[in-house]
C-alpha positions as CSV (number, residue, x, y, z in Angstrom):
1,X,186.4,-60.8,33.7
2,X,184.0,-60.1,30.8
3,X,184.0,-57.7,27.9
4,X,187.2,-55.7,27.1
5,X,187.6,-54.8,30.7
6,X,190.8,-56.7,31.2
7,X,192.8,-53.9,29.6
8,X,191.6,-51.5,32.4
9,X,192.2,-53.7,35.4
10,X,195.0,-56.0,36.3
11,X,194.4,-56.4,40.1
12,X,191.4,-57.0,42.2
13,X,191.6,-53.4,43.5
14,X,191.7,-52.1,40.0
15,X,188.7,-54.2,39.0
16,X,186.7,-53.0,42.0
17,X,187.6,-49.4,41.1
18,X,186.5,-50.0,37.6
19,X,183.2,-51.5,38.7
20,X,182.8,-48.3,40.9
21,X,183.3,-46.1,37.8
22,X,180.8,-48.1,35.7
23,X,178.3,-48.0,38.5
24,X,178.7,-44.2,38.8
25,X,178.2,-43.8,35.0
26,X,175.0,-45.7,34.9
27,X,173.7,-44.3,38.1
28,X,174.3,-40.8,36.8
29,X,172.2,-41.6,33.7
30,X,169.4,-42.9,35.8
31,X,169.5,-39.8,38.1
32,X,169.4,-37.4,35.1
33,X,166.3,-39.0,33.7
34,X,164.7,-39.4,37.2
35,X,165.1,-35.6,37.6
36,X,163.3,-35.0,34.2
37,X,160.2,-36.9,35.2
38,X,157.1,-34.8,35.4
39,X,153.9,-33.7,33.7
40,X,154.8,-35.0,30.3
41,X,155.1,-38.6,31.7
42,X,151.7,-38.3,33.4
43,X,150.2,-37.0,30.1
44,X,151.9,-39.8,28.2
45,X,150.4,-42.7,30.2
46,X,147.0,-41.1,30.5
47,X,147.0,-40.3,26.8
48,X,148.0,-43.9,26.0
49,X,145.2,-45.3,28.1
50,X,142.7,-43.0,26.3
51,X,144.0,-44.1,22.9
52,X,143.8,-47.7,24.0
53,X,140.1,-47.3,25.0
54,X,139.2,-45.5,21.8
55,X,140.8,-48.4,19.9
56,X,138.8,-50.9,21.9
57,X,135.5,-49.1,21.4
58,X,136.0,-48.7,17.7
59,X,137.3,-52.2,17.3
60,X,134.5,-53.9,19.1
61,X,131.9,-51.7,17.4
62,X,133.2,-52.6,13.9
63,X,133.4,-56.3,14.8
64,X,130.0,-56.3,16.3
65,X,128.2,-54.6,13.5
66,X,130.3,-55.5,10.5
67,X,128.8,-57.3,7.5
68,X,131.8,-57.6,5.2
69,X,135.5,-58.6,5.6
70,X,137.0,-55.0,5.5
71,X,135.2,-53.8,8.6
72,X,135.7,-57.1,10.4
73,X,139.4,-57.0,9.7
74,X,139.7,-53.3,10.7
75,X,137.9,-54.0,13.9
76,X,140.0,-57.0,14.7
77,X,143.2,-54.9,14.1
78,X,142.0,-52.1,16.4
79,X,141.1,-54.7,19.2
80,X,144.6,-56.2,18.8
81,X,146.1,-52.8,19.2
82,X,144.1,-52.3,22.4
83,X,145.1,-55.6,23.8
84,X,148.7,-55.0,22.9
85,X,149.0,-51.5,24.4
86,X,147.3,-52.7,27.6
87,X,149.6,-55.7,27.9
88,X,153.1,-54.3,27.4
89,X,153.4,-50.6,27.0
90,X,150.9,-49.9,29.8
91,X,150.6,-53.0,32.0
92,X,154.2,-54.4,31.9
93,X,155.8,-51.0,32.4
94,X,153.3,-49.9,35.1
95,X,154.0,-53.0,37.1
96,X,157.7,-52.2,37.1
97,X,156.8,-49.0,39.1
98,X,157.6,-46.6,36.3
99,X,154.7,-44.4,37.3
100,X,154.8,-44.8,41.1
101,X,156.5,-41.4,41.3
102,X,153.3,-39.5,40.5
103,X,150.7,-39.1,43.2
104,X,148.2,-37.6,40.8
105,X,147.8,-41.0,38.9
106,X,147.3,-43.6,41.7
107,X,145.5,-45.9,39.2
108,X,149.0,-46.3,37.4
109,X,150.9,-47.2,40.6
110,X,152.2,-50.7,40.5
111,X,150.5,-51.8,43.7
112,X,147.1,-50.5,42.6
113,X,147.1,-51.4,39.0
114,X,144.7,-54.0,37.5
115,X,146.2,-55.6,34.4
116,X,144.0,-56.0,31.4
117,X,145.8,-59.4,30.8
118,X,145.2,-62.8,32.2
119,X,148.1,-62.6,34.6
120,X,148.2,-62.3,38.4
121,X,149.8,-59.0,39.2
122,X,151.5,-60.2,42.5
123,X,152.8,-63.4,40.9
124,X,154.3,-61.4,38.1
125,X,156.0,-58.9,40.3
126,X,157.5,-61.7,42.4
127,X,158.8,-63.7,39.4
128,X,159.5,-61.1,36.8
129,X,160.6,-58.1,38.9
130,X,162.0,-59.9,41.9
131,X,163.8,-62.8,40.2
132,X,164.3,-62.3,36.5
133,X,165.3,-58.6,36.7
134,X,167.7,-59.3,39.6
135,X,169.3,-62.6,38.4
136,X,169.0,-62.1,34.7
137,X,170.4,-65.1,32.8
138,X,172.0,-66.6,35.9
139,X,171.7,-70.4,35.7
140,X,169.2,-71.9,38.1
141,X,168.3,-68.5,39.5
142,X,166.5,-66.7,36.5
143,X,163.1,-68.4,35.9
144,X,162.7,-66.6,32.6
145,X,165.6,-68.6,31.1
146,X,163.3,-71.6,30.8
147,X,159.5,-70.9,30.7
148,X,157.8,-74.3,30.9
149,X,160.1,-76.9,29.5
150,X,162.3,-74.5,27.4
151,X,166.0,-75.3,27.1
152,X,168.1,-72.4,25.8
153,X,171.7,-73.3,27.0
154,X,173.9,-76.3,26.9
155,X,174.4,-76.3,30.6
156,X,170.8,-77.3,31.3
157,X,170.3,-81.1,31.2
158,X,168.7,-82.4,27.9
159,X,165.7,-84.7,27.9
160,X,163.4,-86.0,25.1
161,X,160.8,-83.3,25.8
162,X,163.2,-80.7,24.4
163,X,163.3,-82.4,21.0
164,X,159.9,-80.9,20.3
165,X,160.3,-77.5,21.9
166,X,160.4,-75.5,18.6
167,X,157.1,-76.7,17.2
168,X,155.5,-76.9,20.6
169,X,156.2,-73.3,21.5
170,X,155.3,-72.0,18.0
171,X,152.1,-73.9,17.7
172,X,150.8,-74.4,21.2
173,X,152.6,-72.2,23.8
174,X,153.0,-68.8,22.1
175,X,149.3,-68.4,20.9
176,X,148.3,-68.5,24.6
177,X,151.5,-67.4,26.3
178,X,149.9,-64.8,28.5
179,X,147.5,-67.4,30.0
180,X,150.5,-69.6,30.8
181,X,152.5,-67.0,32.6
182,X,150.7,-67.8,35.8
183,X,151.7,-71.4,35.5
184,X,155.3,-70.2,35.7
185,X,154.9,-67.3,38.1
186,X,152.8,-69.2,40.6
187,X,155.1,-72.3,40.7
188,X,152.9,-74.8,38.8
189,X,155.4,-75.4,36.1
190,X,158.1,-76.5,38.5
191,X,155.7,-78.8,40.2
192,X,154.9,-80.4,36.8
193,X,158.6,-80.8,35.9
194,X,159.3,-82.4,39.3
195,X,156.8,-85.2,38.4
196,X,157.5,-85.6,34.7
197,X,161.2,-84.8,34.0
198,X,163.8,-87.5,34.6
199,X,166.0,-84.9,36.4
200,X,163.1,-83.0,37.9
201,X,164.0,-79.3,38.1
202,X,167.7,-79.7,37.6
203,X,168.8,-76.7,35.4
204,X,165.6,-74.7,36.1
205,X,165.4,-71.8,38.5
206,X,163.0,-72.3,41.5
207,X,160.1,-69.8,41.7
208,X,159.1,-68.5,45.1
209,X,155.3,-67.7,44.5
210,X,154.2,-67.3,48.1
211,X,150.9,-68.8,49.4
212,X,149.5,-72.2,49.7
213,X,148.5,-74.3,46.6
214,X,144.8,-73.6,47.1
215,X,145.3,-69.8,47.2
216,X,147.6,-69.9,44.2
217,X,145.1,-71.8,42.2
218,X,142.4,-69.2,43.2
219,X,144.6,-66.3,42.0
220,X,145.4,-68.1,38.8
221,X,141.8,-68.7,37.9
222,X,140.7,-65.3,38.9
223,X,143.2,-63.6,36.6
224,X,142.7,-65.9,33.7
225,X,138.9,-66.1,33.9
226,X,138.5,-62.3,34.1
227,X,139.8,-62.2,30.5
228,X,138.1,-65.4,29.3
229,X,134.8,-64.3,30.6
230,X,135.0,-60.9,28.9
231,X,136.3,-62.0,25.6
232,X,134.7,-65.3,25.0
233,X,131.4,-65.1,26.8
234,X,130.3,-61.6,27.7
235,X,130.9,-59.7,24.5
236,X,129.7,-62.6,22.2
237,X,126.5,-62.9,24.3
238,X,125.9,-59.2,24.1
239,X,126.3,-59.4,20.3
240,X,123.8,-62.2,20.2
241,X,121.3,-60.4,22.4
242,X,121.4,-57.4,20.1
243,X,120.8,-59.4,16.9
244,X,124.4,-59.9,15.8
245,X,126.6,-62.9,15.6
246,X,128.0,-64.6,18.7
247,X,130.6,-66.5,16.6
248,X,131.8,-63.5,14.7
249,X,132.6,-61.7,17.9
250,X,134.1,-64.8,19.4
251,X,136.3,-65.4,16.4
252,X,137.5,-61.8,16.2
253,X,138.3,-61.8,20.0
254,X,140.2,-65.1,19.6
255,X,142.2,-63.7,16.6
256,X,143.1,-60.5,18.5
257,X,144.1,-62.6,21.5
258,X,146.3,-65.0,19.6
259,X,148.1,-62.2,17.6
260,X,148.7,-60.3,20.8
261,X,150.2,-63.4,22.5
262,X,152.5,-64.2,19.6
263,X,153.6,-60.5,19.4
264,X,154.5,-60.4,23.0
265,X,156.2,-63.8,23.0
266,X,158.5,-63.1,20.2
267,X,159.3,-59.6,21.4
268,X,160.3,-60.7,24.9
269,X,162.1,-64.0,24.1
270,X,164.1,-62.6,21.1
271,X,165.7,-60.0,23.3
272,X,167.0,-62.3,26.0
273,X,167.5,-65.9,25.4
274,X,170.2,-65.7,22.7
275,X,172.6,-64.2,25.2
276,X,175.2,-65.8,27.5
277,X,174.7,-67.1,31.0
278,X,175.9,-64.9,33.8
279,X,177.9,-65.8,36.9
280,X,176.2,-66.1,40.3
281,X,178.4,-63.3,41.7
282,X,176.8,-60.7,39.4
283,X,175.1,-59.2,42.4
284,X,178.4,-58.8,44.4
285,X,178.9,-55.3,43.1
286,X,176.3,-53.0,41.4
287,X,178.8,-52.1,38.7
288,X,179.2,-55.8,38.0
289,X,175.4,-56.2,38.0
290,X,175.1,-53.4,35.4
291,X,177.6,-55.4,33.2
292,X,175.6,-58.6,33.6
293,X,172.5,-56.8,32.3
294,X,174.4,-55.6,29.2
295,X,175.6,-59.2,28.7
296,X,172.2,-60.7,29.1
297,X,170.1,-58.5,26.7
298,X,170.1,-57.4,23.1
299,X,168.1,-54.6,21.4
300,X,166.7,-54.5,17.9
301,X,166.1,-51.4,15.7
302,X,162.7,-49.9,15.2
303,X,161.0,-46.5,14.9
304,X,159.7,-44.6,18.0
305,X,156.2,-45.3,17.0
306,X,156.7,-49.0,16.6
307,X,158.6,-49.0,19.9
308,X,155.3,-48.3,21.7
309,X,153.8,-51.4,20.1
310,X,156.8,-53.4,21.4
311,X,156.4,-51.9,24.9
312,X,159.8,-50.3,24.2
313,X,161.3,-53.8,24.7
314,X,163.3,-53.3,21.5
315,X,165.3,-51.3,24.0
316,X,165.7,-54.3,26.3
317,X,169.2,-53.2,27.4
318,X,167.9,-49.9,28.7
319,X,164.8,-51.6,30.2
320,X,167.1,-53.9,32.2
321,X,169.5,-51.2,33.2
322,X,166.7,-48.8,34.3
323,X,163.4,-50.9,34.7
324,X,161.7,-48.2,36.8
325,X,162.2,-45.3,34.5
326,X,159.2,-44.7,32.1
327,X,159.9,-46.5,28.9
328,X,159.3,-43.6,26.6
329,X,162.7,-42.3,27.7
330,X,164.6,-45.4,26.5
331,X,165.4,-44.1,23.0
332,X,167.1,-41.1,24.5
333,X,168.8,-43.0,27.3
334,X,170.1,-45.4,24.6
335,X,172.4,-42.7,23.3
336,X,174.0,-42.2,26.7
337,X,174.3,-46.0,27.3
338,X,176.1,-46.4,24.0
339,X,178.5,-43.6,25.0
340,X,179.4,-45.4,28.2
341,X,179.8,-48.7,26.4
342,X,182.1,-47.0,23.8
343,X,184.1,-45.4,26.6
344,X,184.9,-48.7,28.3
345,X,184.9,-51.0,25.3
346,X,181.7,-52.7,26.3
347,X,179.5,-54.5,23.8
348,X,176.3,-52.8,23.0
349,X,174.3,-55.4,21.1
350,X,171.5,-54.5,18.6
351,X,169.9,-56.5,15.9
352,X,169.2,-54.7,12.7
353,X,165.5,-55.6,12.9
354,X,162.9,-57.5,14.8
355,X,162.9,-60.2,12.2
356,X,166.7,-60.7,12.7
357,X,166.2,-60.9,16.4
358,X,163.4,-63.5,16.0
359,X,165.5,-65.5,13.5
360,X,168.4,-65.6,15.9
361,X,166.1,-66.7,18.7
362,X,164.4,-69.5,16.8
363,X,167.8,-70.7,15.6
364,X,169.0,-70.9,19.2
365,X,165.9,-72.8,20.2
366,X,166.5,-75.3,17.5
367,X,170.1,-75.7,18.5
368,X,169.3,-76.5,22.1
369,X,166.5,-78.9,21.1
370,X,169.1,-81.6,20.8
371,X,171.7,-83.0,23.3
372,X,175.3,-81.9,23.3
373,X,178.0,-84.3,22.0
374,X,178.9,-85.3,25.5
375,X,175.2,-86.0,26.4
376,X,174.9,-88.1,23.2
377,X,178.0,-90.1,24.2
378,X,176.7,-90.6,27.8
379,X,173.3,-91.8,26.4
380,X,175.2,-94.3,24.1
381,X,177.2,-95.6,26.9
382,X,174.1,-95.9,29.1
383,X,172.4,-98.0,26.4
384,X,175.4,-100.3,26.0
385,X,176.1,-100.7,29.7
């Protein structure tokens, strides 16, 4: 039994009753906020989309027509803001179905939404919503535990590729992480590991992408190229055609793209992968599942305004407990979640800042870049055999 729950339950029946109470507590929070949803939520998401579009128009305009560094920098910052809002506070949350409740905004329903990111929506829903959010931090069941080659626990078999994971992710993977999500979500990463890793996919969760290889490749290139075409061909050519610099627009778009990818990578990864693995039976009881989500996630502190730029994923605990409630409610929900945790002696983990969360994450990545003592011993014995 995890947490401090042992003091509440000595028998299986008491444990089941305790899980029932925890389930009822968190279900009640969800129902209270579900009942509050209304016009303010519709106004929020529509207003956010309007602000995003204004930032895009101003940003592209400043980049396009700028002749000095100040305007160029301001334009790049505004374009980065647009890309960020569209990727996480709008796109990620909409695809969780947070706005499916409102018939008046069908454009923000998860099945209708077209993401302004180089990610296939159906592949994301299958992997992220259907696997990661269900089996969070369960070994060989949660694909998000190990994007690409990533090793973030000592249960996963080590191989020489892992020695380079820290510089590889910081210098190569994270600047283009959104473009690589399809490789994960559509099953291409596991096919690569099967060919190149000594243990194949041992220690990695299988992804169930659906569709034949040809169809998955088509979906991948459609989603990636809709962004590549717009950012690195269409807008630079339009600038050139109107007497401005192709390369200035190309560079600004690349900077905005890279910053956005880094921002999203370090926000998502630092709120998950430092946390413990979960047992396979986490789904056996909904109350137990709620506990697994508390165990698997960690928040970090930040203002309400900054929370929008993080997609409210600094409230990763609340996001995992209530993924289909609009994220703007997470700061208020957090107070109620903390109260439940205090009542039952459950850990409510929160880093003092984003930088502390990132530091912890990078430290864990470094730690798991190397084999465990038992793996080192086995390798020595193998060499001397």
